[in-house]
N, C-alpha and C positions, 0 to 999 in steps of 0.2 A: 504494500500500500504506500503510494507516494505521498510525501508531505505536501500540504496545501500552502500556497503563497499566503503571507500574513493577511492580506485583504480578504480572501475567501474564508480563511480560518476564523477571522473576527466576525464575519457576517454570519457564519454558521453557529458560532458560540454565543453571540450577543444579538439576537434578533430584535427588531423594532425599537420601541421607546426605551426599553431597559438598557440598550446600548448607550444611548446618550447620557443617561444618569450614571452609568458605570464609568464612562470615560471621564466625566466631570469629577467623580469621586477618586478615580485614579490620579488625576492631575492634582487634586487636593492632597492626596496622600504623598505624592512625589514632592510637592512644595513643603509639606510638613517635614518629611524626611530630610530634604535639602537644608531646611532651616535648622533642624536639630544637628545635622552633621557639620554645619558651618557656624555653629554658635560661638566658637572661639575666634573666628576670623573677623576682620574689619570690613570685609566686602560681601556681606550677606545679600544685599540687594542685587549685586552683580551675579552672584552664584545662583540665586533664585531666578533671575532673568534668563540666564543661560540654560538652566534646567527646564524652565517652562518653554523656552524657544525650541529646544531639542524635542521635547514631548509633543508640542504642537506641530512641528515639522514632520516628525515620524508619523503622527496620527493622520495628518492630511495627505502625506505622500505615499505612505505604505500600509497603514493599519486599517483604515476605515474607508468605506465606499463614499464617494463624493456627496451623494444625496444625504446620507446620514450625517456626515461631517457638517454640511451646511445647515442642517437643522439644529445642531447643538453648538455651533461655533461661537454664538453670542455668550452662552454660559461659560464656555471655555475661556473666552477672552476676559470676562469679568473675574473669574477665579485667578487667572494669571496676573491680571492687573493688580488685584488686591494683594496677592502674595508678594509681588515685586515691590509694591508700595510699602507693605509691612517690613520687608527686608531693608529697604532704604531708611525707613523710620527707625528701625532698631540700630542701624549703623550710626545714626546721628544721636542716639540716646535721647530721644524726644521725651517730653513730659507725658504724664498720664492723660492729660486733657487732649493731647494730640492723638494719642492712641484711641481714646474714646470717640473723638470726632471722626477718625478714620473708620472705626467700626460702625458709627451711625451712617456715614456716607456709603459704606459698603452695604448696609441693610437697605438703604434707600435705593441703591442700584439694583439689588436683588428684587425689591418690590416692583420696580419698573420693569425689570426683565420678566418676572412672573406675570405681570399685568399684560405685557405684550405677548407672552407665550399663551395666554388664555384665549387669544384670537384664533389659534390653530385648532381645527377640529380633528381630534384623534381618530375618529371613525371614518373620515373622508379618505378617498383613495388618493394615490400619489398624483394623478393627473390634475385633480382640483388644486392641490398644493403647488404644483409646478406652474399652473396657469395663473394662479393668484385668486384671491377672494375679492368679491365686488365691494364697492363702497357701502352699499346698504347692509351687507353682512357685518362689516366692520363697525358701522354706526350702531347696529342692533346689539352687537356684543358689548360695546362700550356702554351702551345704555343699561344693559343688564348688570354691569359692574358699577353703575352709578357714577361713571366718569371719574373714578377714584384717582387714577394716576394724573389726570388732568388737574384735579383740585390740588393734589400734592405739589405738582409742578408750579401752579399758580401761587401756592403758599410759599414755596422756595423762592420764587421770583420776588414776591412782596418782602420776604425776609432779607433777601439780598439788597433790595432797594433801601430798606430801613437801615441796614448796616453800612451801606455805602454813603 
């Protein structure tokens, strides 16, 4: 029995939506491991950036099929960005309030990402997702969610104006 190329092996082992979640968890685990291994170094941000870049390139070029990768790349980028940001913050020895603000902004980014992900119909076939959803579908979904992300964005804009 011949060995399968990595892309076909990953498609057989990780079907559907579970693949996206597992790849994000693997990236999180890699970033945590890299942070732990580089805890005595002064260049944690650089180490995390290189580890995330290698992981993302291997995933996109060799391990995951293109359609699945494009469905989960936003979540991958958020995890990579937050890990690298944390590494650089730890390099600078920032205060606790900076770390708390970083965590709050990370939670805000995850909220917006989940809100945008709610637009995708998990039961729809791939042709609908490739062609795109109509504007009426998008407006209906946002209405069902009470325009939550839009209100949060407006609140952030008002806060930024008040602080400026």
